[in-house]
C-alpha positions in Angstrom: -98.4 52.3 -88.4 -101.5 55.3 -87.6 -99.9 58.7 -87.2 -101.0 58.5 -83.4 -98.6 55.3 -82.7 -96.1 56.7 -85.2 -96.4 60.3 -83.2 -95.3 57.9 -79.7 -92.8 55.9 -81.3 -90.9 59.3 -82.4 -91.2 60.7 -78.6 -90.1 57.7 -77.4 -87.0 57.8 -79.7 -86.6 61.2 -78.7 -86.8 60.7 -75.0 -84.1 57.8 -75.7 -81.5 60.7 -77.3 -82.0 63.1 -74.4 -81.5 60.1 -71.7 -78.3 59.3 -74.2 -77.3 62.7 -74.3 -77.0 63.3 -70.3 -73.3 61.6 -69.9 -72.1 63.9 -72.5 -72.6 66.4 -69.3 -70.3 65.0 -67.3 -67.1 66.9 -65.5 -64.5 67.9 -67.9 -60.6 67.5 -66.4 -58.7 70.6 -68.4 -55.8 72.2 -67.0 -56.1 75.0 -64.5 -53.5 77.8 -64.7 -55.2 80.9 -63.0 -57.3 78.9 -60.6 -57.6 80.4 -56.9 -58.8 78.3 -53.7 -62.3 78.6 -51.7 -61.4 78.4 -47.7 -63.3 79.1 -45.1 -65.3 77.4 -41.8 -68.6 75.6 -41.6 -70.6 76.4 -38.2 -74.0 76.2 -36.4 -74.7 78.8 -33.9 -77.9 77.5 -32.8 -78.9 75.4 -30.1 -77.5 72.2 -30.6 -80.1 69.4 -30.8 -80.3 66.6 -28.0 -77.9 63.7 -28.7 -78.9 60.5 -30.1 -79.1 57.8 -28.0 -78.1 54.2 -29.0 -79.5 51.4 -27.5 -77.9 48.1 -28.7 -80.3 45.0 -28.9 -77.9 42.3 -29.7 -74.3 41.4 -30.1 -73.4 43.8 -26.9 -70.3 41.9 -26.4 -69.1 43.8 -29.7 -71.1 46.8 -30.0 -71.0 47.5 -26.4 -73.8 49.2 -24.4 -76.5 52.3 -24.4 -74.7 55.4 -25.3 -75.2 58.8 -26.7 -74.2 60.2 -30.0 -74.0 63.9 -30.4 -76.0 64.9 -34.1 -73.9 67.9 -34.5 -69.9 67.6 -33.2 -69.0 71.4 -32.4 -65.8 73.0 -31.8 -65.6 75.3 -28.6 -66.2 77.9 -31.9 -69.1 76.7 -32.8 -67.1 75.0 -35.9 -68.6 71.9 -37.5 -66.7 68.5 -37.6 -68.0 66.3 -40.4 -69.8 68.4 -42.9 -69.7 68.0 -46.5 -68.8 70.9 -48.6 -68.8 71.1 -52.4 -69.5 72.9 -55.7 -72.6 72.2 -57.5 -72.7 71.9 -61.1 -69.4 72.8 -62.1 -68.7 71.3 -65.4 -65.0 71.0 -66.0 -61.9 72.2 -63.7 -58.4 70.1 -62.1 -58.2 66.6 -62.7 -59.5 63.8 -59.6 -56.9 63.2 -57.3 -55.7 59.4 -57.0 -56.7 58.1 -53.6 -54.1 56.7 -51.8 -56.3 53.5 -51.2 -59.6 52.3 -52.4 -62.6 54.2 -50.7 -64.0 51.8 -48.1 -66.7 51.9 -45.3 -65.8 49.3 -42.5 -68.3 47.5 -40.2 -65.7 48.1 -36.7 -67.6 47.9 -33.4 -71.3 47.6 -34.6 -70.4 51.6 -36.1 -69.4 52.8 -39.8 -65.8 53.9 -40.5 -65.6 56.5 -41.5 -69.2 58.0 -40.1 -68.9 60.5 -43.5 -67.3 60.3 -46.4 -66.7 61.6 -50.1 -65.8 59.7 -52.7 -65.9 60.0 -56.5 -68.2 58.2 -59.0 -67.0 54.3 -59.0 -66.4 52.1 -56.7 -66.6 51.2 -52.6 -65.0 48.2 -50.3 -67.5 47.4 -47.6 -65.6 45.5 -44.7 -66.4 43.6 -41.5 -63.9 44.3 -38.7 -66.4 42.5 -36.4 -66.7 38.9 -35.6 -70.8 39.3 -35.7 -72.7 39.8 -38.9 -73.8 43.0 -40.5 -75.5 43.7 -43.7 -74.9 47.0 -45.0 -77.1 48.6 -46.5 -76.8 51.8 -49.1 -79.8 54.5 -50.1 -80.3 57.2 -52.8 -83.1 58.5 -50.8 -85.2 55.3 -50.8 -83.8 53.4 -53.5 -80.8 50.8 -52.6 -77.6 51.6 -53.6 -76.1 48.2 -52.6 -77.3 45.4 -50.0 -74.3 43.1 -48.6 -74.4 40.6 -46.1 -70.8 40.5 -44.2 -71.1 37.0 -42.2 -67.7 36.8 -41.8 -64.7 39.1 -39.9 -62.5 40.4 -42.4 -64.9 40.1 -45.7 -64.4 42.7 -47.8 -66.7 43.3 -50.8 -66.8 46.0 -53.6 -69.7 47.6 -54.8 -70.2 50.1 -57.4 -71.7 53.5 -56.8 -72.9 54.8 -60.6 -74.8 57.6 -59.7 -73.6 60.8 -57.9 -75.4 62.2 -54.7 -76.0 61.5 -50.9 -76.0 57.4 -49.9 -77.4 56.9 -46.4 -75.8 53.7 -44.9 -77.6 51.9 -42.4 -77.2 48.0 -41.4 -80.1 45.7 -41.5 -79.1 43.6 -38.8 -78.3 46.1 -36.1 -80.8 49.1 -36.9 -79.0 51.7 -34.7 -75.8 51.9 -37.2 -75.6 55.1 -39.2 -73.2 56.3 -41.6 -73.0 58.9 -44.9 -71.3 59.0 -48.1 -71.5 61.9 -50.6 -70.5 60.1 -54.4 -69.4 63.5 -56.2 -69.4 64.1 -59.2 -66.4 66.8 -59.5 -63.6 66.7 -57.4 -64.4 70.0 -55.8 -65.2 68.6 -52.2 -63.7 68.8 -48.7 -65.1 67.0 -45.4 -64.8 69.5 -42.4 -61.8 69.6 -39.8 -62.7 69.3 -36.0 -62.8 72.7 -36.1 -65.3 73.1 -39.5 -62.6 74.8 -41.7 -62.1 73.7 -45.1 -59.8 74.3 -48.3 -60.8 73.7 -51.7 -58.1 74.6 -54.2 -57.2 74.9 -57.7 -61.0 76.0 -58.7 -61.7 77.7 -62.2 -62.5 81.5 -61.8 -66.2 81.9 -61.7 -69.0 82.1 -59.8 -70.4 78.9 -58.3 -73.0 77.6 -55.8 -71.6 76.5 -52.5 -73.2 73.6 -50.6 -72.8 72.4 -47.1 -74.5 69.5 -45.7 -74.5 68.1 -42.4 -76.4 65.0 -41.3 -79.1 67.0 -38.9 -79.2 70.3 -40.5 -79.3 69.6 -43.9 -77.7 71.1 -46.9 -77.4 75.3 -47.0 -76.3 76.9 -50.3 -74.7 80.3 -50.7 -73.2 82.0 -53.8 -69.3 82.1 -53.7 -66.8 84.3 -56.6 -63.1 83.0 -57.2 -61.2 85.2 -58.6 -57.9 84.4 -60.9 -55.0 83.1 -58.3 -56.9 84.4 -55.3 -58.5 83.5 -52.6 -62.1 83.8 -50.7 -63.1 83.0 -47.2 -66.4 81.7 -46.6 -68.0 81.1 -43.4 -71.1 78.9 -43.6 -73.8 79.2 -40.8 -76.0 75.6 -40.8 -78.5 77.5 -38.3 -81.7 77.9 -40.4 
């Protein structure tokens, strides 16, 4: 083997080792005796964008007629409903909570329910509650996460989501359908309530990056410092 070939093989082997080392950075569940709480509100103080016009082009007996859907759902005091809030890059802390039921995204009346959700890395059930064909297609950016044809009402298919990150969900049969799944790599997350409020509990003391995301605005980050056994209040404005 020539020196160049040997060097190439060594570089390739190093790349494999580096890639193999990445899973070692996975989240570690530990006892948190002095954790604090992050609570607060996500707001949008700008001018709300115009609603998205939905024009069903097929299966109208199930999908309904033309309608407008707000791109940001706001409370009277500007609180943002259905925003994701999570800590980025936290490597260890509280254990994952076991969900009451398996995560699922349901095709119901040609809409995705829930519209947004946060789940751990793992599996998600894709369900068809409609008597029409749905083809549920999830994307990490431009890469397909899952692509499932559901021709039968009541059908349920389980698919893995092995990588953390944001998954955009569409229906190839009904182009107006849109949903979002954030696949979390740690258990410190929340989805805002109708008034924009959120709470993240049992956070180890330290300084973190708190991220808020909403489908129209995208991400907004801010630093947050958690002190032992104390609460910190945070307001995040998604206006950019």
